[in-house]
C-alpha positions, 0 to 999 in steps of 0.5 A, spaced: 928 796 116 926 792 120 922 786 117 921 781 122 914 777 125 918 775 131 923 778 136 930 775 135 934 773 142 941 773 142 944 766 143 950 761 141 950 754 139 952 750 133 948 748 128 948 744 121 946 747 114 943 742 109 941 742 102 937 736 099 938 732 105 946 732 105 950 737 110 953 742 106 956 747 112 957 748 120 955 754 123 954 758 129 947 761 130 948 768 133 941 770 134 934 766 134 927 767 133 920 764 133 921 765 125 928 765 123 935 766 125 942 768 123 947 763 122 954 765 121 958 761 116 963 765 114 965 767 107 960 763 102 955 766 097 948 764 098 942 766 094 936 769 096 930 765 097 934 758 097 932 753 101 935 749 106 934 745 113 937 748 119 940 742 124 940 745 131 944 740 135 942 739 142 947 736 148 953 732 147 952 733 140 945 729 139 941 732 134 935 735 137 931 739 132 931 740 124 927 745 121 926 747 114 929 755 112 930 760 107 935 765 105 932 772 106 939 775 106 946 774 107 952 778 108 960 776 108 959 773 115 953 769 114 945 768 112 939 770 115 934 765 114 926 765 116 923 757 118 919 755 113 913 750 115 914 749 122 910 744 126 907 746 132 911 741 136 917 745 133 914 752 134 913 750 142 920 747 142 923 754 140 919 758 145 921 753 150 928 755 148 927 762 147 924 763 154 928 759 158 924 753 159 930 749 156 930 741 158 935 740 152 938 747 151 943 748 145 950 746 146 955 752 146 958 754 140 965 752 139 967 755 133 965 753 125 968 748 119 965 747 113 962 740 112 963 739 104 
């Protein structure tokens, strides 16, 4: 049963996950919405309600946006994350990416590997 508050769009791009301000893993976003995303991380145990930060990488590998998130579900492929306390500016940027107004489009995914 679907419980999302926003529509997700299939997009693939590289991102980094942080815990307590430290990078813990890279991954590939498979879908993105104003309320969250699914990140493919490979086999990793996640805890429901675990707090993370998601850094969406911009062009040429430059960091473009870091968002607080919480794990809402996980499987053997990755985790579904809901954004938490997103600012108005961050929400506008997400909306621009979702609806094709992309001055800074996330770079294409090239795979993923664990950071730590």
